C-alpha positions as YAML, in Angstrom:
chain: A
units: angstrom
residues:
- id: 1
  name: MET
  ca: [78.11, 132.53, 36.33]
- id: 2
  name: THR
  ca: [81.37, 130.90, 37.38]
- id: 3
  name: GLU
  ca: [82.86, 132.10, 40.67]
- id: 4
  name: VAL
  ca: [86.15, 131.55, 42.45]
- id: 5
  name: MET
  ca: [85.34, 129.96, 45.81]
- id: 6
  name: ILE
  ca: [88.89, 129.92, 47.15]
- id: 7
  name: ASP
  ca: [92.50, 130.25, 46.01]
- id: 8
  name: LEU
  ca: [94.54, 127.50, 47.61]
- id: 9
  name: SER
  ca: [97.52, 128.94, 49.45]
- id: 10
  name: GLU
  ca: [99.95, 126.16, 48.48]
- id: 11
  name: THR
  ca: [101.02, 125.39, 44.93]
- id: 12
  name: VAL
  ca: [100.98, 121.85, 43.57]
- id: 13
  name: SER
  ca: [103.39, 120.41, 41.05]
- id: 14
  name: ASP
  ca: [103.92, 117.55, 38.67]
- id: 15
  name: ALA
  ca: [106.31, 116.79, 35.82]
- id: 16
  name: ARG
  ca: [104.87, 119.73, 33.85]
- id: 17
  name: GLY
  ca: [105.59, 122.36, 36.47]
- id: 18
  name: MET
  ca: [104.19, 124.26, 39.44]
- id: 19
  name: PHE
  ca: [100.50, 125.12, 39.46]
- id: 20
  name: HIS
  ca: [98.36, 127.59, 41.36]
- id: 21
  name: ALA
  ca: [95.06, 125.90, 42.29]
- id: 22
  name: ARG
  ca: [91.66, 127.39, 42.95]
- id: 23
  name: ALA
  ca: [88.21, 126.01, 43.60]
- id: 24
  name: MET
  ca: [85.62, 127.19, 41.11]
- id: 25
  name: ALA
  ca: [81.83, 126.88, 41.27]
- id: 26
  name: ARG
  ca: [78.63, 127.84, 39.56]
- id: 27
  name: GLN
  ca: [74.98, 127.74, 40.47]
- id: 28
  name: ARG
  ca: [72.80, 125.28, 38.57]
- id: 29
  name: ARG
  ca: [69.29, 125.96, 37.32]
- id: 30
  name: ASP
  ca: [67.80, 124.11, 40.29]
- id: 31
  name: GLY
  ca: [69.62, 126.37, 42.78]
- id: 32
  name: SER
  ca: [72.24, 123.80, 43.75]
- id: 33
  name: TRP
  ca: [75.94, 124.36, 43.10]
- id: 34
  name: GLU
  ca: [78.62, 122.37, 41.29]
- id: 35
  name: GLY
  ca: [82.33, 122.80, 41.92]
- id: 36
  name: TRP
  ca: [85.65, 121.88, 40.34]
- id: 37
  name: LEU
  ca: [89.29, 122.80, 40.56]
- id: 38
  name: GLU
  ca: [91.31, 124.85, 38.12]
- id: 39
  name: PHE
  ca: [95.11, 124.75, 37.87]
- id: 40
  name: VAL
  ca: [97.22, 127.45, 36.22]
- id: 41
  name: ARG
  ca: [100.95, 127.00, 35.70]
- id: 42
  name: ALA
  ca: [103.04, 129.70, 37.34]
- id: 43
  name: ASP
  ca: [103.86, 131.31, 33.97]
- id: 44
  name: ALA
  ca: [100.14, 131.13, 32.99]
- id: 45
  name: SER
  ca: [100.99, 129.21, 29.81]
- id: 46
  name: VAL
  ca: [99.01, 126.09, 30.76]
- id: 47
  name: ARG
  ca: [95.63, 125.67, 32.41]
- id: 48
  name: TYR
  ca: [93.93, 122.45, 33.50]
- id: 49
  name: THR
  ca: [90.41, 121.99, 34.83]
- id: 50
  name: THR
  ca: [88.93, 118.98, 36.58]
- id: 51
  name: PRO
  ca: [85.52, 117.62, 35.77]
- id: 52
  name: ILE
  ca: [82.84, 118.46, 38.33]
- id: 53
  name: GLU
  ca: [84.24, 117.42, 41.72]
- id: 54
  name: THR
  ca: [81.18, 118.07, 43.89]
- id: 55
  name: HIS
  ca: [77.53, 119.05, 43.96]
- id: 56
  name: GLN
  ca: [76.27, 121.03, 46.96]
- id: 57
  name: HIS
  ca: [72.82, 122.25, 47.95]
- id: 58
  name: ASP
  ca: [73.73, 125.92, 48.34]
- id: 59
  name: ARG
  ca: [76.55, 128.44, 48.13]
- id: 60
  name: VAL
  ca: [77.40, 128.27, 51.83]
- id: 61
  name: THR
  ca: [77.89, 124.50, 51.63]
- id: 62
  name: MET
  ca: [79.98, 124.95, 48.47]
- id: 63
  name: GLU
  ca: [82.19, 127.48, 50.24]
- id: 64
  name: ARG
  ca: [82.58, 125.05, 53.15]
- id: 65
  name: TRP
  ca: [83.64, 122.29, 50.72]
- id: 66
  name: ALA
  ca: [86.16, 124.60, 49.06]
- id: 67
  name: SER
  ca: [87.62, 125.78, 52.38]
- id: 68
  name: GLY
  ca: [88.32, 122.18, 53.39]
- id: 69
  name: LEU
  ca: [90.43, 121.33, 50.34]
- id: 70
  name: THR
  ca: [93.94, 120.15, 51.14]
- id: 71
  name: ARG
  ca: [97.17, 120.07, 49.19]
- id: 72
  name: VAL
  ca: [96.89, 116.27, 48.91]
- id: 73
  name: TYR
  ca: [93.39, 116.59, 47.45]
- id: 74
  name: ALA
  ca: [94.65, 119.22, 45.01]
- id: 75
  name: GLU
  ca: [97.49, 116.94, 43.87]
- id: 76
  name: GLY
  ca: [95.00, 114.20, 43.05]
- id: 77
  name: ALA
  ca: [92.73, 116.70, 41.34]
- id: 78
  name: LEU
  ca: [95.64, 117.91, 39.20]
- id: 79
  name: ALA
  ca: [96.17, 114.34, 38.00]
- id: 80
  name: ARG
  ca: [92.43, 114.07, 37.18]
- id: 81
  name: ALA
  ca: [92.52, 117.42, 35.39]
- id: 82
  name: ARG
  ca: [95.32, 116.21, 33.13]
- id: 83
  name: MET
  ca: [93.33, 113.17, 32.01]
- id: 84
  name: PRO
  ca: [91.55, 113.49, 28.66]
- id: 85
  name: GLN
  ca: [88.30, 115.26, 29.43]
- id: 86
  name: THR
  ca: [86.35, 113.20, 26.92]
- id: 87
  name: ALA
  ca: [86.98, 110.09, 29.00]
- id: 88
  name: ILE
  ca: [85.73, 111.50, 32.29]
- id: 89
  name: ALA
  ca: [83.59, 114.58, 31.68]
- id: 90
  name: PRO
  ca: [79.87, 114.08, 32.16]
- id: 91
  name: SER
  ca: [78.11, 113.90, 28.85]
- id: 92
  name: GLU
  ca: [75.26, 116.15, 27.87]
- id: 93
  name: SER
  ca: [73.00, 113.11, 28.14]
- id: 94
  name: LEU
  ca: [74.00, 112.50, 31.75]
- id: 95
  name: ILE
  ca: [73.40, 116.13, 32.63]
- id: 96
  name: ALA
  ca: [70.00, 116.07, 30.91]
- id: 97
  name: LEU
  ca: [69.01, 112.88, 32.72]
- id: 98
  name: GLN
  ca: [69.96, 114.39, 36.07]
- id: 99
  name: GLU
  ca: [67.84, 117.45, 35.28]
- id: 100
  name: ILE
  ca: [64.89, 115.17, 34.44]
- id: 101
  name: ALA
  ca: [65.29, 113.35, 37.77]
- id: 102
  name: ASP
  ca: [65.44, 116.71, 39.59]
- id: 103
  name: VAL
  ca: [62.24, 117.90, 37.90]
- id: 104
  name: LEU
  ca: [60.45, 114.65, 38.70]
- id: 105
  name: ASP
  ca: [61.56, 114.93, 42.34]
- id: 106
  name: GLY
  ca: [60.17, 118.45, 42.54]
- id: 107
  name: ARG
  ca: [56.78, 117.71, 40.98]
- id: 108
  name: ILE
  ca: [53.84, 118.11, 43.34]
- id: 109
  name: PRO
  ca: [50.99, 115.74, 42.52]
- id: 110
  name: HIS
  ca: [47.41, 117.06, 42.44]
- id: 111
  name: LEU
  ca: [45.47, 113.90, 43.24]
- id: 112
  name: GLU
  ca: [42.16, 115.72, 43.05]
- id: 113
  name: ARG
  ca: [42.59, 115.99, 39.26]
- id: 114
  name: ASP
  ca: [41.36, 113.27, 36.92]
- id: 115
  name: GLY
  ca: [44.14, 110.98, 35.74]
- id: 116
  name: GLU
  ca: [46.66, 112.35, 38.24]
- id: 117
  name: ALA
  ca: [47.14, 109.00, 39.98]
- id: 118
  name: GLN
  ca: [48.27, 107.52, 36.65]
- id: 119
  name: ILE
  ca: [50.56, 110.47, 36.04]
- id: 120
  name: VAL
  ca: [52.14, 109.95, 39.48]
- id: 121
  name: ALA
  ca: [52.66, 106.24, 38.76]
- id: 122
  name: ASP
  ca: [54.15, 106.99, 35.34]
- id: 123
  name: ALA
  ca: [56.44, 109.65, 36.84]
- id: 124
  name: LYS
  ca: [57.70, 107.19, 39.48]
- id: 125
  name: GLU
  ca: [58.41, 104.60, 36.79]
- id: 126
  name: LEU
  ca: [60.17, 107.17, 34.61]
- id: 127
  name: ARG
  ca: [62.26, 108.43, 37.54]
- id: 128
  name: ALA
  ca: [63.34, 104.87, 38.39]
- id: 129
  name: ALA
  ca: [64.42, 104.33, 34.78]
- id: 130
  name: VAL
  ca: [66.29, 107.66, 34.74]
- id: 131
  name: VAL
  ca: [68.10, 106.90, 38.01]
- id: 132
  name: LEU
  ca: [69.11, 103.47, 36.69]
- id: 133
  name: ARG
  ca: [70.43, 105.01, 33.46]
- id: 134
  name: ILE
  ca: [72.39, 107.64, 35.43]
- id: 135
  name: ALA
  ca: [73.95, 104.93, 37.59]
- id: 136
  name: LEU
  ca: [74.94, 102.92, 34.50]
- id: 137
  name: MET
  ca: [76.46, 105.96, 32.79]
- id: 138
  name: ARG
  ca: [78.40, 106.91, 35.92]
- id: 139
  name: SER
  ca: [79.74, 103.38, 36.33]
- id: 140
  name: VAL
  ca: [81.01, 103.48, 32.74]
- id: 141
  name: ALA
  ca: [82.64, 106.86, 33.49]
- id: 142
  name: ASP
  ca: [84.26, 105.35, 36.61]
- id: 143
  name: VAL
  ca: [85.73, 102.55, 34.51]
- id: 144
  name: HIS
  ca: [87.18, 105.13, 32.11]
- id: 145
  name: ARG
  ca: [88.69, 107.04, 35.04]
- id: 146
  name: SER
  ca: [90.46, 103.95, 36.32]
- id: 147
  name: LEU
  ca: [92.10, 103.24, 32.95]
...
């Protein structure tokens, strides 16, 4: 469920008008949290949302992140929110790969079982490949952001 972490007290503006900003967040399946900013024009006719801006381990840390947001950060986030989302939003593949890495990190090996040593070795190899793929996908996304 999406939650408002904080409403920023100052408005931000650009050529399209004045915007009220707020930090939004939701809990992920693994218990961690992801956060982003949402901007609503004063007349509520336009709304922009950034891609995910942060990942935090728990709600308290997410609230701390949100409480530290500044007007300058919000201005930059508004510019990111106005960019075409297809160019910078994480793809479903990237999200799925991150979930795979998280599952592999949380797996507890049972070395007393037959074949478990091979499973552990295969899991390490798979995780390395997943992490490499995530890094490549994020670097491509960074290139798109800079365009």
